[in-house]
MARZA-966713 format. One record per residue (C-alpha): residue number from 1; residue in three letters; x, y, z. Coordinates in Angstrom, 3 decimals. Example, Ala and Ser with C-alpha at 12.3 -4.5 7.8 and 13.67 -1.06 7.14 Angstrom:
MARZA-966713
<pt><nr>1</nr><rest>ALA</rest><east>12.300</east><north>-4.500</north><up>7.800</up></pt>
<pt><nr>2</nr><rest>SER</rest><east>13.670</east><north>-1.060</north><up>7.140</up></pt>
END
This chain:
MARZA-966713
<pt><nr>1</nr><rest>MET</rest><east>127.931</east><north>105.741</north><up>96.273</up></pt>
<pt><nr>2</nr><rest>ALA</rest><east>129.780</east><north>103.088</north><up>98.278</up></pt>
<pt><nr>3</nr><rest>LYS</rest><east>128.104</east><north>99.712</north><up>98.589</up></pt>
<pt><nr>4</nr><rest>THR</rest><east>127.115</east><north>98.390</north><up>101.972</up></pt>
<pt><nr>5</nr><rest>LYS</rest><east>128.761</east><north>95.283</north><up>103.339</up></pt>
<pt><nr>6</nr><rest>SER</rest><east>125.637</east><north>93.193</north><up>102.683</up></pt>
<pt><nr>7</nr><rest>GLU</rest><east>125.368</east><north>94.455</north><up>99.101</up></pt>
<pt><nr>8</nr><rest>THR</rest><east>129.043</east><north>93.700</north><up>98.453</up></pt>
<pt><nr>9</nr><rest>SER</rest><east>128.655</east><north>90.226</north><up>99.936</up></pt>
<pt><nr>10</nr><rest>ALA</rest><east>125.536</east><north>89.572</north><up>97.875</up></pt>
<pt><nr>11</nr><rest>ALA</rest><east>127.214</east><north>90.752</north><up>94.686</up></pt>
<pt><nr>12</nr><rest>SER</rest><east>130.294</east><north>88.595</north><up>95.243</up></pt>
<pt><nr>13</nr><rest>SER</rest><east>128.141</east><north>85.520</north><up>95.842</up></pt>
<pt><nr>14</nr><rest>GLY</rest><east>126.027</east><north>86.154</north><up>92.766</up></pt>
<pt><nr>15</nr><rest>LYS</rest><east>122.869</east><north>86.722</north><up>94.830</up></pt>
<pt><nr>16</nr><rest>ARG</rest><east>120.630</east><north>89.752</north><up>94.977</up></pt>
<pt><nr>17</nr><rest>ALA</rest><east>120.828</east><north>91.943</north><up>98.036</up></pt>
<pt><nr>18</nr><rest>PRO</rest><east>117.847</east><north>91.486</north><up>100.376</up></pt>
<pt><nr>19</nr><rest>LYS</rest><east>114.937</east><north>93.812</north><up>99.716</up></pt>
<pt><nr>20</nr><rest>PRO</rest><east>114.997</east><north>96.715</north><up>102.198</up></pt>
<pt><nr>21</nr><rest>VAL</rest><east>112.302</east><north>96.614</north><up>104.861</up></pt>
<pt><nr>22</nr><rest>ASN</rest><east>109.624</east><north>99.288</north><up>104.596</up></pt>
<pt><nr>23</nr><rest>PRO</rest><east>109.434</east><north>100.744</north><up>108.130</up></pt>
<pt><nr>24</nr><rest>VAL</rest><east>105.757</east><north>101.668</north><up>107.759</up></pt>
<pt><nr>25</nr><rest>VAL</rest><east>104.803</east><north>98.156</north><up>106.637</up></pt>
<pt><nr>26</nr><rest>ASN</rest><east>106.970</east><north>96.665</north><up>109.378</up></pt>
<pt><nr>27</nr><rest>LEU</rest><east>105.263</east><north>98.803</north><up>112.026</up></pt>
<pt><nr>28</nr><rest>TYR</rest><east>101.841</east><north>97.868</north><up>110.662</up></pt>
<pt><nr>29</nr><rest>LEU</rest><east>102.677</east><north>94.149</north><up>110.756</up></pt>
<pt><nr>30</nr><rest>ILE</rest><east>103.958</east><north>94.425</north><up>114.325</up></pt>
<pt><nr>31</nr><rest>ALA</rest><east>100.714</east><north>96.132</north><up>115.367</up></pt>
<pt><nr>32</nr><rest>TYR</rest><east>98.605</east><north>93.609</north><up>113.441</up></pt>
<pt><nr>33</nr><rest>ASN</rest><east>100.334</east><north>90.610</north><up>114.990</up></pt>
<pt><nr>34</nr><rest>TRP</rest><east>100.111</east><north>91.922</north><up>118.535</up></pt>
<pt><nr>35</nr><rest>ALA</rest><east>96.450</east><north>92.882</north><up>118.048</up></pt>
<pt><nr>36</nr><rest>SER</rest><east>95.739</east><north>89.384</north><up>116.735</up></pt>
<pt><nr>37</nr><rest>PHE</rest><east>97.640</east><north>87.870</north><up>119.666</up></pt>
<pt><nr>38</nr><rest>ALA</rest><east>95.507</east><north>89.905</north><up>122.085</up></pt>
<pt><nr>39</nr><rest>ALA</rest><east>92.265</east><north>88.971</north><up>120.312</up></pt>
<pt><nr>40</nr><rest>TRP</rest><east>93.004</east><north>85.254</north><up>120.337</up></pt>
<pt><nr>41</nr><rest>GLY</rest><east>94.243</east><north>85.530</north><up>123.913</up></pt>
<pt><nr>42</nr><rest>TYR</rest><east>90.868</east><north>87.017</north><up>124.842</up></pt>
<pt><nr>43</nr><rest>VAL</rest><east>89.052</east><north>84.143</north><up>123.129</up></pt>
<pt><nr>44</nr><rest>LEU</rest><east>91.200</east><north>81.601</north><up>124.980</up></pt>
<pt><nr>45</nr><rest>LEU</rest><east>90.768</east><north>83.396</north><up>128.309</up></pt>
<pt><nr>46</nr><rest>GLN</rest><east>86.985</east><north>83.620</north><up>128.001</up></pt>
<pt><nr>47</nr><rest>THR</rest><east>86.717</east><north>79.999</north><up>126.902</up></pt>
<pt><nr>48</nr><rest>SER</rest><east>88.825</east><north>78.827</north><up>129.851</up></pt>
<pt><nr>49</nr><rest>LYS</rest><east>86.908</east><north>81.067</north><up>132.252</up></pt>
<pt><nr>50</nr><rest>THR</rest><east>83.567</east><north>79.714</north><up>131.041</up></pt>
<pt><nr>51</nr><rest>LEU</rest><east>84.680</east><north>76.115</north><up>131.480</up></pt>
<pt><nr>52</nr><rest>LEU</rest><east>85.998</east><north>76.810</north><up>134.976</up></pt>
<pt><nr>53</nr><rest>GLU</rest><east>82.878</east><north>78.674</north><up>136.090</up></pt>
<pt><nr>54</nr><rest>THR</rest><east>80.452</east><north>76.084</north><up>134.707</up></pt>
<pt><nr>55</nr><rest>GLY</rest><east>82.293</east><north>72.954</north><up>135.787</up></pt>
<pt><nr>56</nr><rest>ASN</rest><east>83.546</east><north>72.200</north><up>132.263</up></pt>
<pt><nr>57</nr><rest>ASP</rest><east>80.131</east><north>72.623</north><up>130.669</up></pt>
<pt><nr>58</nr><rest>TYR</rest><east>81.196</east><north>72.997</north><up>127.036</up></pt>
<pt><nr>59</nr><rest>THR</rest><east>77.594</east><north>73.630</north><up>125.956</up></pt>
<pt><nr>60</nr><rest>LYS</rest><east>77.904</east><north>77.173</north><up>127.367</up></pt>
<pt><nr>61</nr><rest>VAL</rest><east>81.039</east><north>78.170</north><up>125.452</up></pt>
<pt><nr>62</nr><rest>TYR</rest><east>79.479</east><north>79.318</north><up>122.177</up></pt>
<pt><nr>63</nr><rest>ALA</rest><east>77.041</east><north>81.652</north><up>123.943</up></pt>
<pt><nr>64</nr><rest>VAL</rest><east>79.982</east><north>83.415</north><up>125.593</up></pt>
<pt><nr>65</nr><rest>ILE</rest><east>82.591</east><north>83.486</north><up>122.844</up></pt>
<pt><nr>66</nr><rest>GLY</rest><east>80.893</east><north>82.497</north><up>119.575</up></pt>
<pt><nr>67</nr><rest>ASP</rest><east>80.403</east><north>85.986</north><up>118.116</up></pt>
<pt><nr>68</nr><rest>GLN</rest><east>83.900</east><north>87.112</north><up>119.079</up></pt>
<pt><nr>69</nr><rest>LEU</rest><east>85.421</east><north>83.996</north><up>117.530</up></pt>
<pt><nr>70</nr><rest>VAL</rest><east>83.666</east><north>84.689</north><up>114.231</up></pt>
<pt><nr>71</nr><rest>TRP</rest><east>85.037</east><north>88.217</north><up>113.943</up></pt>
<pt><nr>72</nr><rest>VAL</rest><east>88.519</east><north>87.442</north><up>115.237</up></pt>
<pt><nr>73</nr><rest>GLN</rest><east>88.852</east><north>84.701</north><up>112.635</up></pt>
<pt><nr>74</nr><rest>THR</rest><east>87.310</east><north>86.868</north><up>109.909</up></pt>
<pt><nr>75</nr><rest>ALA</rest><east>89.973</east><north>89.511</north><up>110.559</up></pt>
<pt><nr>76</nr><rest>ALA</rest><east>92.510</east><north>86.969</north><up>109.296</up></pt>
<pt><nr>77</nr><rest>LEU</rest><east>91.318</east><north>87.840</north><up>105.772</up></pt>
<pt><nr>78</nr><rest>LEU</rest><east>93.862</east><north>90.646</north><up>106.023</up></pt>
<pt><nr>79</nr><rest>GLU</rest><east>96.592</east><north>88.025</north><up>105.828</up></pt>
<pt><nr>80</nr><rest>VAL</rest><east>95.561</east><north>87.172</north><up>102.272</up></pt>
<pt><nr>81</nr><rest>PHE</rest><east>96.137</east><north>90.816</north><up>101.333</up></pt>
<pt><nr>82</nr><rest>HIS</rest><east>99.441</east><north>90.829</north><up>103.220</up></pt>
<pt><nr>83</nr><rest>SER</rest><east>100.609</east><north>88.033</north><up>100.930</up></pt>
<pt><nr>84</nr><rest>LEU</rest><east>99.038</east><north>89.587</north><up>97.836</up></pt>
<pt><nr>85</nr><rest>PHE</rest><east>100.770</east><north>92.938</north><up>98.354</up></pt>
<pt><nr>86</nr><rest>GLY</rest><east>104.093</east><north>91.359</north><up>99.277</up></pt>
<pt><nr>87</nr><rest>PHE</rest><east>104.075</east><north>92.437</north><up>102.914</up></pt>
<pt><nr>88</nr><rest>VAL</rest><east>104.996</east><north>88.865</north><up>103.873</up></pt>
<pt><nr>89</nr><rest>LYS</rest><east>106.603</east><north>85.978</north><up>101.990</up></pt>
<pt><nr>90</nr><rest>SER</rest><east>103.741</east><north>83.500</north><up>102.453</up></pt>
<pt><nr>91</nr><rest>PRO</rest><east>102.250</east><north>82.207</north><up>99.160</up></pt>
<pt><nr>92</nr><rest>VAL</rest><east>98.893</east><north>83.833</north><up>98.388</up></pt>
<pt><nr>93</nr><rest>GLY</rest><east>97.223</east><north>80.553</north><up>97.425</up></pt>
<pt><nr>94</nr><rest>THR</rest><east>98.258</east><north>78.687</north><up>100.561</up></pt>
<pt><nr>95</nr><rest>THR</rest><east>97.282</east><north>81.584</north><up>102.824</up></pt>
<pt><nr>96</nr><rest>ALA</rest><east>93.899</east><north>81.970</north><up>101.110</up></pt>
<pt><nr>97</nr><rest>MET</rest><east>93.115</east><north>78.265</north><up>101.456</up></pt>
<pt><nr>98</nr><rest>GLN</rest><east>94.008</east><north>78.209</north><up>105.148</up></pt>
<pt><nr>99</nr><rest>VAL</rest><east>91.911</east><north>81.288</north><up>105.896</up></pt>
<pt><nr>100</nr><rest>ALA</rest><east>89.001</east><north>80.026</north><up>103.773</up></pt>
<pt><nr>101</nr><rest>SER</rest><east>88.871</east><north>76.706</north><up>105.626</up></pt>
<pt><nr>102</nr><rest>ARG</rest><east>88.532</east><north>78.532</north><up>108.941</up></pt>
<pt><nr>103</nr><rest>LEU</rest><east>85.909</east><north>80.917</north><up>107.535</up></pt>
<pt><nr>104</nr><rest>LEU</rest><east>83.904</east><north>77.922</north><up>106.356</up></pt>
<pt><nr>105</nr><rest>LEU</rest><east>83.770</east><north>76.725</north><up>109.956</up></pt>
<pt><nr>106</nr><rest>VAL</rest><east>82.821</east><north>80.020</north><up>111.594</up></pt>
<pt><nr>107</nr><rest>TRP</rest><east>80.430</east><north>81.288</north><up>108.888</up></pt>
<pt><nr>108</nr><rest>GLY</rest><east>79.370</east><north>78.267</north><up>106.846</up></pt>
<pt><nr>109</nr><rest>VAL</rest><east>78.842</east><north>75.949</north><up>109.802</up></pt>
<pt><nr>110</nr><rest>CYS</rest><east>78.644</east><north>77.619</north><up>113.221</up></pt>
<pt><nr>111</nr><rest>THR</rest><east>76.865</east><north>80.811</north><up>112.119</up></pt>
<pt><nr>112</nr><rest>LEU</rest><east>74.709</east><north>79.240</north><up>109.412</up></pt>
<pt><nr>113</nr><rest>PHE</rest><east>73.407</east><north>76.487</north><up>111.685</up></pt>
<pt><nr>114</nr><rest>PRO</rest><east>72.400</east><north>77.948</north><up>115.082</up></pt>
<pt><nr>115</nr><rest>VAL</rest><east>71.549</east><north>74.556</north><up>116.546</up></pt>
<pt><nr>116</nr><rest>PRO</rest><east>72.829</east><north>72.762</north><up>119.675</up></pt>
<pt><nr>117</nr><rest>GLU</rest><east>74.157</east><north>69.884</north><up>117.566</up></pt>
<pt><nr>118</nr><rest>VAL</rest><east>76.714</east><north>72.307</north><up>116.128</up></pt>
<pt><nr>119</nr><rest>ARG</rest><east>77.191</east><north>75.160</north><up>118.578</up></pt>
<pt><nr>120</nr><rest>SER</rest><east>76.871</east><north>73.205</north><up>121.818</up></pt>
<pt><nr>121</nr><rest>TYR</rest><east>78.801</east><north>70.138</north><up>120.734</up></pt>
<pt><nr>122</nr><rest>TRP</rest><east>82.095</east><north>69.418</north><up>122.501</up></pt>
<pt><nr>123</nr><rest>ALA</rest><east>84.040</east><north>69.695</north><up>119.230</up></pt>
<pt><nr>124</nr><rest>PHE</rest><east>83.321</east><north>73.429</north><up>119.061</up></pt>
<pt><nr>125</nr><rest>THR</rest><east>85.125</east><north>73.946</north><up>122.364</up></pt>
<pt><nr>126</nr><rest>THR</rest><east>88.129</east><north>71.781</north><up>121.512</up></pt>
<pt><nr>127</nr><rest>MET</rest><east>88.373</east><north>73.496</north><up>118.113</up></pt>
<pt><nr>128</nr><rest>THR</rest><east>88.297</east><north>76.933</north><up>119.744</up></pt>
<pt><nr>129</nr><rest>ILE</rest><east>90.967</east><north>76.031</north><up>122.291</up></pt>
<pt><nr>130</nr><rest>ALA</rest><east>93.249</east><north>74.478</north><up>119.663</up></pt>
<pt><nr>131</nr><rest>TRP</rest><east>92.864</east><north>77.502</north><up>117.367</up></pt>
<pt><nr>132</nr><rest>SER</rest><east>93.441</east><north>79.976</north><up>120.193</up></pt>
<pt><nr>133</nr><rest>ILE</rest><east>96.624</east><north>78.404</north><up>121.531</up></pt>
<pt><nr>134</nr><rest>THR</rest><east>98.005</east><north>77.926</north><up>118.017</up></pt>
<pt><nr>135</nr><rest>GLU</rest><east>97.324</east><north>81.523</north><up>117.040</up></pt>
<pt><nr>136</nr><rest>CYS</rest><east>98.635</east><north>83.070</north><up>120.263</up></pt>
<pt><nr>137</nr><rest>ILE</rest><east>101.935</east><north>81.277</north><up>119.719</up></pt>
<pt><nr>138</nr><rest>ARG</rest><east>102.025</east><north>82.077</north><up>115.990</up></pt>
<pt><nr>139</nr><rest>TYR</rest><east>101.270</east><north>85.786</north><up>116.281</up></pt>
<pt><nr>140</nr><rest>ALA</rest><east>103.672</east><north>86.317</north><up>119.179</up></pt>
<pt><nr>141</nr><rest>TYR</rest><east>106.355</east><north>84.503</north><up>117.178</up></pt>
<pt><nr>142</nr><rest>TYR</rest><east>105.757</east><north>86.680</north><up>114.106</up></pt>
<pt><nr>143</nr><rest>ALA</rest><east>105.630</east><north>89.933</north><up>116.085</up></pt>
<pt><nr>144</nr><rest>LEU</rest><east>108.894</east><north>89.253</north><up>117.899</up></pt>
<pt><nr>145</nr><rest>ASN</rest><east>110.624</east><north>88.152</north><up>114.701</up></pt>
<pt><nr>146</nr><rest>LEU</rest><east>109.777</east><north>91.509</north><up>113.144</up></pt>
<pt><nr>147</nr><rest>VAL</rest><east>111.971</east><north>93.176</north><up>115.770</up></pt>
<pt><nr>148</nr><rest>ASN</rest><east>114.668</east><north>90.501</north><up>115.494</up></pt>
<pt><nr>149</nr><rest>LEU</rest><east>113.701</east><north>88.762</north><up>118.703</up></pt>
<pt><nr>150</nr><rest>GLY</rest><east>112.955</east><north>85.079</north><up>118.955</up></pt>
<pt><nr>151</nr><rest>PRO</rest><east>113.052</east><north>83.499</north><up>122.408</up></pt>
<pt><nr>152</nr><rest>SER</rest><east>114.139</east><north>79.880</north><up>122.182</up></pt>
<pt><nr>153</nr><rest>TRP</rest><east>111.185</east><north>78.765</north><up>124.312</up></pt>
<pt><nr>154</nr><rest>LEU</rest><east>108.706</east><north>80.395</north><up>121.917</up></pt>
<pt><nr>155</nr><rest>ILE</rest><east>110.383</east><north>78.808</north><up>118.897</up></pt>
<pt><nr>156</nr><rest>TRP</rest><east>110.194</east><north>75.457</north><up>120.699</up></pt>
<pt><nr>157</nr><rest>CYS</rest><east>106.482</east><north>75.985</north><up>121.418</up></pt>
<pt><nr>158</nr><rest>ARG</rest><east>105.733</east><north>76.929</north><up>117.805</up></pt>
<pt><nr>159</nr><rest>TYR</rest><east>107.409</east><north>73.837</north><up>116.410</up></pt>
<pt><nr>160</nr><rest>THR</rest><east>106.352</east><north>71.354</north><up>119.107</up></pt>
<pt><nr>161</nr><rest>PHE</rest><east>102.801</east><north>72.150</north><up>120.232</up></pt>
<pt><nr>162</nr><rest>PHE</rest><east>101.491</east><north>71.364</north><up>116.753</up></pt>
<pt><nr>163</nr><rest>TYR</rest><east>101.964</east><north>67.658</north><up>117.526</up></pt>
<pt><nr>164</nr><rest>ILE</rest><east>98.843</east><north>67.886</north><up>119.698</up></pt>
<pt><nr>165</nr><rest>LEU</rest><east>97.124</east><north>71.060</north><up>118.488</up></pt>
<pt><nr>166</nr><rest>TYR</rest><east>96.945</east><north>70.092</north><up>114.812</up></pt>
<pt><nr>167</nr><rest>PRO</rest><east>95.172</east><north>66.737</north><up>115.348</up></pt>
<pt><nr>168</nr><rest>VAL</rest><east>92.828</east><north>68.266</north><up>117.936</up></pt>
<pt><nr>169</nr><rest>GLY</rest><east>92.033</east><north>71.279</north><up>115.757</up></pt>
<pt><nr>170</nr><rest>ALA</rest><east>91.622</east><north>69.445</north><up>112.456</up></pt>
<pt><nr>171</nr><rest>GLY</rest><east>89.692</east><north>66.597</north><up>114.051</up></pt>
<pt><nr>172</nr><rest>SER</rest><east>87.338</east><north>69.006</north><up>115.795</up></pt>
<pt><nr>173</nr><rest>GLU</rest><east>86.768</east><north>70.937</north><up>112.563</up></pt>
<pt><nr>174</nr><rest>ALA</rest><east>85.855</east><north>67.765</north><up>110.679</up></pt>
<pt><nr>175</nr><rest>ILE</rest><east>83.493</east><north>66.687</north><up>113.461</up></pt>
<pt><nr>176</nr><rest>GLU</rest><east>81.779</east><north>70.091</north><up>113.474</up></pt>
<pt><nr>177</nr><rest>ILE</rest><east>81.234</east><north>69.837</north><up>109.719</up></pt>
<pt><nr>178</nr><rest>TYR</rest><east>79.883</east><north>66.303</north><up>110.159</up></pt>
<pt><nr>179</nr><rest>GLN</rest><east>77.476</east><north>67.519</north><up>112.851</up></pt>
<pt><nr>180</nr><rest>SER</rest><east>76.105</east><north>70.108</north><up>110.422</up></pt>
<pt><nr>181</nr><rest>LEU</rest><east>75.390</east><north>67.678</north><up>107.554</up></pt>
<pt><nr>182</nr><rest>PRO</rest><east>71.702</east><north>66.958</north><up>108.338</up></pt>
<pt><nr>183</nr><rest>PHE</rest><east>70.986</east><north>70.689</north><up>108.495</up></pt>
<pt><nr>184</nr><rest>ALA</rest><east>73.016</east><north>71.411</north><up>105.365</up></pt>
<pt><nr>185</nr><rest>HIS</rest><east>70.895</east><north>68.941</north><up>103.414</up></pt>
<pt><nr>186</nr><rest>SER</rest><east>67.745</east><north>70.792</north><up>104.456</up></pt>
<pt><nr>187</nr><rest>ILE</rest><east>69.177</east><north>74.008</north><up>102.984</up></pt>
<pt><nr>188</nr><rest>HIS</rest><east>70.353</east><north>72.550</north><up>99.671</up></pt>
<pt><nr>189</nr><rest>PRO</rest><east>71.651</east><north>69.123</north><up>98.597</up></pt>
<pt><nr>190</nr><rest>GLY</rest><east>74.547</east><north>70.826</north><up>96.822</up></pt>
<pt><nr>191</nr><rest>TYR</rest><east>75.811</east><north>72.338</north><up>100.078</up></pt>
<pt><nr>192</nr><rest>TYR</rest><east>75.450</east><north>68.973</north><up>101.785</up></pt>
<pt><nr>193</nr><rest>TYR</rest><east>77.661</east><north>67.293</north><up>99.179</up></pt>
<pt><nr>194</nr><rest>PHE</rest><east>80.122</east><north>70.180</north><up>99.313</up></pt>
<pt><nr>195</nr><rest>LEU</rest><east>80.544</east><north>69.662</north><up>103.061</up></pt>
<pt><nr>196</nr><rest>CYS</rest><east>80.880</east><north>65.909</north><up>102.524</up></pt>
<pt><nr>197</nr><rest>ALA</rest><east>83.679</east><north>66.622</north><up>100.062</up></pt>
<pt><nr>198</nr><rest>MET</rest><east>85.356</east><north>68.897</north><up>102.594</up></pt>
<pt><nr>199</nr><rest>ILE</rest><east>85.343</east><north>66.106</north><up>105.177</up></pt>
<pt><nr>200</nr><rest>CYS</rest><east>86.983</east><north>63.791</north><up>102.637</up></pt>
<pt><nr>201</nr><rest>ILE</rest><east>89.673</east><north>66.402</north><up>101.975</up></pt>
<pt><nr>202</nr><rest>TYR</rest><east>90.628</east><north>66.663</north><up>105.645</up></pt>
<pt><nr>203</nr><rest>PRO</rest><east>92.748</east><north>63.462</north><up>105.972</up></pt>
<pt><nr>204</nr><rest>PRO</rest><east>95.109</east><north>64.165</north><up>103.028</up></pt>
<pt><nr>205</nr><rest>GLY</rest><east>95.167</east><north>67.883</north><up>103.826</up></pt>
<pt><nr>206</nr><rest>PHE</rest><east>96.042</east><north>67.157</north><up>107.431</up></pt>
<pt><nr>207</nr><rest>PHE</rest><east>98.803</east><north>64.767</north><up>106.359</up></pt>
<pt><nr>208</nr><rest>VAL</rest><east>100.384</east><north>67.433</north><up>104.130</up></pt>
<pt><nr>209</nr><rest>MET</rest><east>100.272</east><north>70.131</north><up>106.816</up></pt>
<pt><nr>210</nr><rest>TYR</rest><east>101.426</east><north>67.798</north><up>109.595</up></pt>
<pt><nr>211</nr><rest>THR</rest><east>104.429</east><north>66.484</north><up>107.682</up></pt>
<pt><nr>212</nr><rest>HIS</rest><east>105.267</east><north>70.036</north><up>106.590</up></pt>
<pt><nr>213</nr><rest>MET</rest><east>105.387</east><north>71.141</north><up>110.226</up></pt>
<pt><nr>214</nr><rest>MET</rest><east>107.509</east><north>68.122</north><up>111.108</up></pt>
<pt><nr>215</nr><rest>GLY</rest><east>109.966</east><north>69.238</north><up>108.441</up></pt>
<pt><nr>216</nr><rest>GLN</rest><east>109.891</east><north>72.781</north><up>109.803</up></pt>
<pt><nr>217</nr><rest>ARG</rest><east>110.546</east><north>71.482</north><up>113.302</up></pt>
<pt><nr>218</nr><rest>LYS</rest><east>113.570</east><north>69.559</north><up>112.075</up></pt>
<pt><nr>219</nr><rest>ARG</rest><east>114.783</east><north>72.687</north><up>110.302</up></pt>
<pt><nr>220</nr><rest>TYR</rest><east>114.446</east><north>75.021</north><up>113.284</up></pt>
<pt><nr>221</nr><rest>LEU</rest><east>114.987</east><north>72.677</north><up>116.235</up></pt>
<pt><nr>222</nr><rest>GLY</rest><east>117.195</east><north>69.986</north><up>114.728</up></pt>
<pt><nr>223</nr><rest>PRO</rest><east>120.769</east><north>69.470</north><up>115.931</up></pt>
<pt><nr>224</nr><rest>ALA</rest><east>123.199</east><north>72.135</north><up>114.777</up></pt>
<pt><nr>225</nr><rest>LYS</rest><east>125.326</east><north>71.077</north><up>111.845</up></pt>
<pt><nr>226</nr><rest>PRO</rest><east>129.066</east><north>70.937</north><up>112.582</up></pt>
<pt><nr>227</nr><rest>LYS</rest><east>131.047</east><north>73.685</north><up>110.892</up></pt>
<pt><nr>228</nr><rest>LYS</rest><east>133.272</east><north>72.627</north><up>108.038</up></pt>
<pt><nr>229</nr><rest>SER</rest><east>136.957</east><north>73.210</north><up>108.558</up></pt>
<pt><nr>230</nr><rest>GLU</rest><east>138.408</east><north>75.743</north><up>106.127</up></pt>
END
């Protein structure tokens, strides 16, 4: 059987030919990403609508969107399995840690402590908005890349909006955890100290993620390298 052009090129360069794309997996990932985009878009829309209708009363946001946020974020557990089964190239450990940190917020803080100090605090709203915008951009970017489309404006948004969204999101998460500390102590001292440890982890964790995204921005949006003359 004759080799394809890509296989011949890969062989001559000493590299393996790229693994063929499974069309069923590709179709599933496209559907998953667009469904996730729609779900996060709904969360963002309802949050914005609530703020507009109540004159920016952030204390009303959880009552409108809290349950939906929990389940939309919980659905992201599928992404751990996507990495585990090789559907995507993301490292399993990194993906699991990112998903787990969000699940801690929606289940271990906002759901576990149904008190105004947590659910009606302004940080819940800013966290929700930051998450929603980030995820709408991310899922649209992934879905379009799966069909070899990548509008330059969307790439710019993905690697620029994080400058604001990451500090707002991470800061709001840490504040929400801090707000829950008195109630965590009443449940069990061990959980209280666990949440304290999580707050301490946020600054170095944020630094790693922020600088990583800065590197990614330079990679994807940096000036084009001049071609070498042959």
